[in-house]
N, C-alpha and C positions, 0 to 999 in steps of 0.2 A: 415392509416397514413403511407405515404413514408418518409424511412429514408434517411436524405439528408446529414450526417456526412461524412466528408472524409475519417476517419479511423473507422473500425467497434469495437463496443464495447462489451465486455461480460459482462454479469451481474455476480458478485461474491458475496460473503458474507466473506471476507478475514481481519483478523486483521493487523493494520498498527499503526507503532512506527512514531510519526511525532515530529521534533524537529528544533529549531532553526537554523540558519546557523552556527552559533558558536558551535554547537555540544551537547547544552545542552538539555537532553530530557526533555520533557514538557509536552506531552499529547498523548494518544492513539486515536484510531479512527477505524471506521469500513469502508472498501472498498466496495461499494455498485455495482460500476461497473468500467471496466478497460479497457483501450486500450493502445497501443504504445505511443499515443500522451498524455493521462492524465488519469485522474481516477475522481469518482464520491467520495467524503468522506463523512461521516458522523462522525463528530468531536465530542469527549467527554472530557469534561474539559474546559479549556482556550480556548478563541477565537484563531484563527489560524492567524499567523502573514503574512504578504503578500508574503513574501519568506520563503521558509522552506525545509527542508530534508524529504524525505519520505522512508520508509523502509517497504516493504510486504513481510516478510519472506517466508510465503508460497507459493508465487509466485515467489520468488527469485528476487526481484526488489529492487533497493535503487538509488535513483535519487533526484536532487534537483526539485524544482517545483514552482509555483507561482500560487497564489489563483486568479481564472479567475471571479468567481461569488461567492455570497453568499447568501443562503435563509435558514434563522433560522439555525440549526445545521448542515445542508447540505453545502457543498462547491465543486465547480467544480474546480481541480487542472489541470494546464498545465504543463506537463514536459518540463524542460528547455534542456534537451538533452535525446537520449535514455537511457531507463534505464540500469543500469550495474548490471548485474547478481550477486547474492549473492550465496555462498555456501549453497547446498540444506540442510535443516535441518536433524540431525541425527535420525536414526529411534530409535523409544524405544526399548530398549532390553529386551529379555524376560529371566526369570532366568533359563528356559530350553535351552537357546542358547549353552551353553557349554557341555550339556548333550548327550552324544552320544546315549544312552538309549532311547531318546524321541523321 
């Protein structure tokens, strides 16, 4: 099958934090694929509103989005503007980081 999408998508398995536009966090999900223009989300919990904010910390993404389609727990999100980069997550510290003999 030929891919006819305008923007290339990457398969992922990343945690997403989904919140209403007023900033109240209300759900989590899993990003199944991701592009510059949108994402395929597997939503967990409450149904997604038509407009929402999406944060994908491990991808460094935060952006407003709208639901383009739904099918069961899956939803196609269209980003309303290019994703703004988030600060990268801090690495987990080791108890030996400060030990010069390690």
